[in-house]
C-alpha positions in Angstrom: 98.6 107.2 116.4 101.3 108.5 118.8 104.5 108.1 116.7 106.6 108.3 119.9 104.8 105.3 121.4 104.5 103.3 118.2 106.2 99.9 118.5 108.7 98.7 115.9 109.8 95.1 115.8 113.5 94.1 115.7 112.9 93.5 112.0 111.9 97.2 111.6 108.2 96.4 111.1 105.7 98.9 112.6 102.9 97.5 114.8 99.7 99.5 114.5 97.0 99.8 117.0 93.3 98.6 116.8 92.1 102.1 116.0 94.3 102.3 113.0 92.4 99.6 111.1 89.6 102.0 110.4 92.0 104.3 108.5 93.2 101.4 106.4 89.7 100.2 105.7 88.7 103.7 104.4 91.8 104.0 102.2 91.5 100.5 100.9 87.8 100.9 100.1 88.4 104.0 98.0 91.1 102.3 96.0 88.9 99.2 95.4 85.9 101.3 94.4 88.0 103.1 91.8 89.1 99.8 90.3 85.5 98.6 90.3 84.6 101.5 88.1 87.6 100.9 85.8 86.1 97.5 84.7 83.6 99.1 82.3 86.4 101.0 80.5 88.6 98.1 79.6 87.5 97.3 76.0 89.4 96.8 72.7 90.2 100.1 71.1 90.7 102.2 74.3 94.1 103.3 75.6 95.8 102.8 78.9 96.2 106.6 79.0 92.4 107.0 78.9 92.0 104.6 81.8 94.6 106.5 83.8 92.9 109.8 83.0 89.7 108.4 84.4 91.5 107.3 87.5 93.1 110.7 87.9 89.7 112.4 87.6 88.0 110.0 90.0 90.7 110.6 92.7 90.2 114.3 92.4 86.4 113.9 92.5 86.6 111.9 95.7 88.8 114.5 97.3 91.7 112.1 98.1 95.3 112.0 96.9 97.2 109.9 94.4 100.2 108.3 96.1 102.0 107.7 92.7 101.8 111.1 91.0 105.1 112.7 91.8 106.5 109.6 93.5 110.2 109.4 92.3 109.2 111.5 89.4 106.3 109.3 88.2 103.5 111.3 86.6 100.5 109.0 86.6 97.7 107.9 89.0 98.1 104.3 88.1 100.5 101.7 86.7 98.9 99.7 83.9 100.8 96.6 82.8 99.7 94.8 79.6 100.4 91.2 78.6 104.1 90.5 79.1 104.6 93.7 81.2 105.1 92.4 84.8 104.6 95.6 86.7 105.0 99.4 86.6 103.7 99.8 83.1 103.3 103.5 82.2 99.9 104.5 80.7 100.2 105.5 77.1 98.5 105.9 73.7 98.7 102.3 72.4 95.3 100.8 71.7 94.2 97.7 73.6 93.5 94.7 71.3 90.9 92.0 71.7 92.3 89.4 74.2 94.8 91.7 75.9 95.1 91.2 79.6 96.2 94.0 81.9 96.9 94.8 85.5 95.8 98.1 86.9 97.5 99.2 90.1 96.2 102.2 92.2 97.3 103.7 95.5 95.4 106.5 97.2 96.0 108.4 100.4 92.9 109.0 102.5 93.4 111.0 105.7 97.0 110.0 105.7 96.4 106.3 105.2 97.6 104.5 102.1 95.3 102.1 100.2 97.2 100.0 97.6 95.6 97.4 95.3 95.8 96.0 91.8 93.8 93.5 89.8 93.6 92.0 86.3 91.3 92.9 83.5 90.7 91.7 80.0 89.9 93.6 76.8 87.3 91.6 74.9 87.4 87.8 74.9 89.6 86.1 77.4 91.9 83.5 75.8 92.1 80.2 77.6 95.8 80.4 78.4 95.4 83.9 79.8 92.4 82.8 81.8 94.4 79.9 83.4 97.3 82.3 84.2 94.9 84.7 85.9 93.1 82.0 87.8 96.4 80.6 89.2 97.7 84.1 90.1 94.5 84.9 92.0 94.4 81.6 93.8 98.1 82.1 94.7 97.3 85.5 96.3 94.4 84.0 98.3 96.5 81.1 99.5 99.2 83.6 100.6 96.5 85.6 102.5 95.2 82.4 104.1 98.7 82.0 105.7 98.5 85.3 107.4 97.9 84.9 111.2 99.9 85.7 114.3 102.7 83.1 114.9 103.1 82.3 111.2 106.0 83.7 109.3 106.5 85.7 106.1 108.2 82.6 104.7 104.9 80.7 105.2 103.1 83.3 103.0 105.7 83.0 100.2 105.7 79.2 100.4 101.9 79.0 100.1 102.1 81.1 96.9 105.2 79.5 95.3 104.2 75.9 95.9 100.8 76.4 94.3 102.1 78.4 91.3 104.9 76.0 90.6 102.6 73.0 90.9 100.7 74.6 88.0 103.9 74.8 85.9 104.1 78.6 86.2 106.7 80.8 87.8 106.8 83.4 90.6 108.7 86.6 89.9 111.5 87.1 92.3 112.6 90.7 91.4 109.6 92.5 92.9 107.7 91.9 96.2 105.0 93.2 98.5 105.8 95.7 101.2 104.7 97.2 104.5 102.4 100.2 104.4 100.1 102.3 106.6 100.9 106.0 107.0 103.7 105.5 104.5 103.7 104.1 101.0 106.6 101.6 101.4 108.0 100.3 104.6 109.5 97.1 106.0 109.0 94.2 105.6 109.6 93.0 102.0 106.9 90.5 101.4 108.4 87.8 99.2 106.1 85.6 97.1 108.3 82.6 97.4 110.1 81.0 100.4 110.4 78.3 103.0 107.9 77.6 105.8 109.0 78.9 109.2 111.5 81.4 107.8 111.5 85.2 108.0 109.9 87.6 110.5 107.1 86.3 112.7 103.6 87.8 112.0 102.1 89.9 114.8 98.8 91.5 115.2 98.9 95.0 114.0 101.2 94.5 111.0 100.0 96.1 107.7 101.4 95.1 104.4 100.6 94.2 100.8 100.7 90.7 99.1 101.0 91.1 95.4 102.3 88.0 93.5 103.4 88.4 89.9 103.1 85.1 88.0 104.6 84.3 84.6 103.5 81.7 82.1 107.2 81.2 81.3 110.3 81.8 83.3 110.5 84.2 86.3 113.2 86.5 85.0 112.4 90.1 84.3 114.1 93.2 82.9 113.4 96.9 83.3 113.1 98.9 80.1 115.0 102.2 79.4 112.2 104.3 80.9 113.4 102.9 84.3 109.9 101.9 85.3 108.4 99.2 83.0 109.3 95.7 84.0 108.8 92.9 81.4 109.3 89.2 81.2 112.7 88.4 79.6 111.1 85.5 77.6 108.1 87.7 76.5 105.7 85.3 78.2 102.4 86.6 79.7 102.4 87.8 83.2 99.6 88.5 85.7 99.3 90.1 89.2 96.8 90.6 91.9 97.3 92.8 95.0 95.6 93.2 98.3 96.5 95.3 101.4 96.0 93.4 104.6 96.3 93.8 108.3 97.1 91.0 110.8 94.3 90.5 113.4 94.2 88.4 116.6 93.0 85.4 114.7 94.0 85.9 111.1 93.9 88.9 108.8 91.6 91.6 107.4 91.7 92.4 103.7 91.4 96.2 103.3 91.0 96.3 99.6 88.1 93.9 98.9 86.0 94.9 95.9 82.7 96.3 97.1 81.0 95.3 93.8 82.6 91.9 93.7 84.7 92.7 90.6 88.2 91.8 91.9 88.5 89.1 89.2 87.8 89.7 85.5 85.4 86.8 85.2 83.3 88.0 88.2 80.4 90.3 88.2 
């Protein structure tokens, strides 16, 4: 795309062209395929470091680039957030236990385009309270995506997620949000997962961004640990997250990070 001619809205949001959707499809598919392959690795007794090693090797094998290795000093190809870790969990040596739930977040760069997605997994048997949290979080994401179409606002997306989650007596994290992306990792807008209908920037065809609600079984407050990355729930309640990268089309939106194998949800496939 000709950077000189690229249009930026008054809110600082880049409007991409029709031809740019192909680049996002390719990047999103690679990220989704890698997460499909991760599913078989998530078992009790493995480590999140081993999962990240696999992701690192798979990125190299595919000849693409990790967006997170080296980003602000981060050294891993994924963020892996277990149980009460909300996001940005650092892969490590702790063994997964039966019933642990975890979010794995991967971003790859393919021919200059960023594909960013995350999904939930379970090691062993899925406890009922965790299953309900995961179901509500996934449904919240999909309701947010359903609100994406030209003429709606980012407040409409946030309201669709928040109203559903809170009706199920869970909470939406306020401290982290989705973001614009495309040929950059993070760009305007901030995509809040709560809000009021009709507020915020108006959606236009050609906008690319992530929707990635984090939902807690308890209260929404979080804190960042001393490593300056790992965010956890303040009340130690379980947290879940799903993330898709999407593009606004003339009639709605396209999801770039759909699972080719139908494994986006831990109870599928």
